[in-house]
N, C-alpha and C positions, 0 to 999 in steps of 0.2 A: 691603715692607709698612710702612704707617704705624705708628708707635708708639701703642699703645692709650692711653697717658697724655699724649700730646703736648698736646692742647687744654687739659686740666686744669692741667698744669705751666705752659703759656703764660699762662693766665688768672691763676694765682697769681703768677707772675713779674711780669706786667704790673701787677697790683695793688700789689705791693711797690715796683716802680719808681716808680709814681705816688704812693703813700701812705706808703712806708717812711721810717724815719729815715735820716739820712745814713750811719750805720754799717751798717744793714741793706742799703742800696742798694749801698754799696761792697763789702761781702762778697758779695752776690749777683752783681755784675758779674764776678767771678772764676770763675763757674761757666758751664756749657754746658747746652743743652737738646738732647736727641736727638729727631729727627723721625721716624726709622724707618730702613729700609734704602734705599740709593740705588737709585732705579729703573734697571732694565736698560737703558733708552733711552740712558743716559749712558756705559755701558761702552765702546762703540766710540770715544769721544771722550776716552779716557784716565782715566776715572773707575773705579777698581776697585770690586769688590762689598764695600764697607765701609759702616758706619753713616753716616748723614747727620746732621750737627749744626750748631748755631749757638751762638756765645758769647752770653752775656747782655749783655756790653758792645756787641757788634754789634746785638743786638736793641734796646738802648737807643737806639743811633744811628738804627735804622730807624724807631722810634716817634717820637723827639723831634726829630731833625734832618731826616729825610726824610718825616715825617708819613704813614707807611704806616699804614692803618687796621688795628686788631686783627682785624677780620673777614677781611681778606685774609691776614694771618699765620696765622689759624686754617685756612684753606684752602690754604696754600702747598704741602702735599704733593700735593694734587690738581692744582694748577697745574703742578707739576714733572712729574706723570704725563701731562698733556695740554697741553704748551706750544704756542704759536703757531710759535715758531722757536727754534733754538739757534745761537749764534754763538761764534766764537773771541773771546777777550778782546783788545780793542784796545790796552789799557794794560799788561797783565801779559805779560811775555815768556814764550815757550814753554819756555825754559831753566830757568825757576823751577818748572815742573811744569804739569800740565794745568789748564785753567780754561775756564769757559764763561759766557756771558751768555745767560740764558734769557728770551725775550720771552713775556709772558703775554698772554691775550686781554683781561685787565682793564686799566682805566685809573682814574686819579683826576683831579682838576681840572688837575693839572700835565701829565698825559700818560700814555702807556702805561707799565705797571709792568714792570721788568726785575729779574732776580735774578742776582747775581754768585755764581758757585760756584767753589771751589778744591778740587782732588783731593788726596787722600792726605796729609793734614796730621797732625802729632802733636798730640794733645789729651790731656794727662796721660800715661798709660802707653799709650793706645790710639792707633790711626790711624783717621782719619775723612775723609770728604768733607765739606766745610764750605760752608754758606750764609754768604757773607761780607757781602753787602750786598743790600738791596732798595730800589729808588728809582724815582721816575717820570722818564722821558726827556722833557725839555721841547722838545728839538730835534725838530721834526716830520719832518725829512728823514733821520733817522739810519738808518732801515731801508734806503733806497736807497743811502745812502753805504756802509754796512757791506756790502751785497751787492757793490757796485762794488769794494770793497777785497778782496773774496774771503774775507770772514770767515764767511759763512754755512756752517754745518755740516749743518743739518737744518731742514726746515720742513714744516708741515702742509699 
């Protein structure tokens, strides 16, 4: 279930990242935002039933380096509930722990949006599943390449 406060916290955090002082932004980047519970769809792929979170420093990267719109970030939980496909990570070895690349149905001008997730990470005193990155895939042939490499875990 999605956190009832997620969108409000996201809006407030984004506002501070855009308009806050350097000290406010620096202090905020050390925090995390809880999105809700990890959807059951991810359990068979090594994601335990833990809360789902993202750090504000990763959010900052999503907004300013990857140009992900806030409207997409507001709907990220729904995207994770209804993905187009789920792939194994191509760059993160399985020995480090479970990870997944979630392909959404949405795109921006650069290409389809994907969500990189890592399972069972320590966040403060808690263990969480983490949304580590959200970005657009500019390479149009990535889906067929990932399928040929055997990375596909699930698809709609």
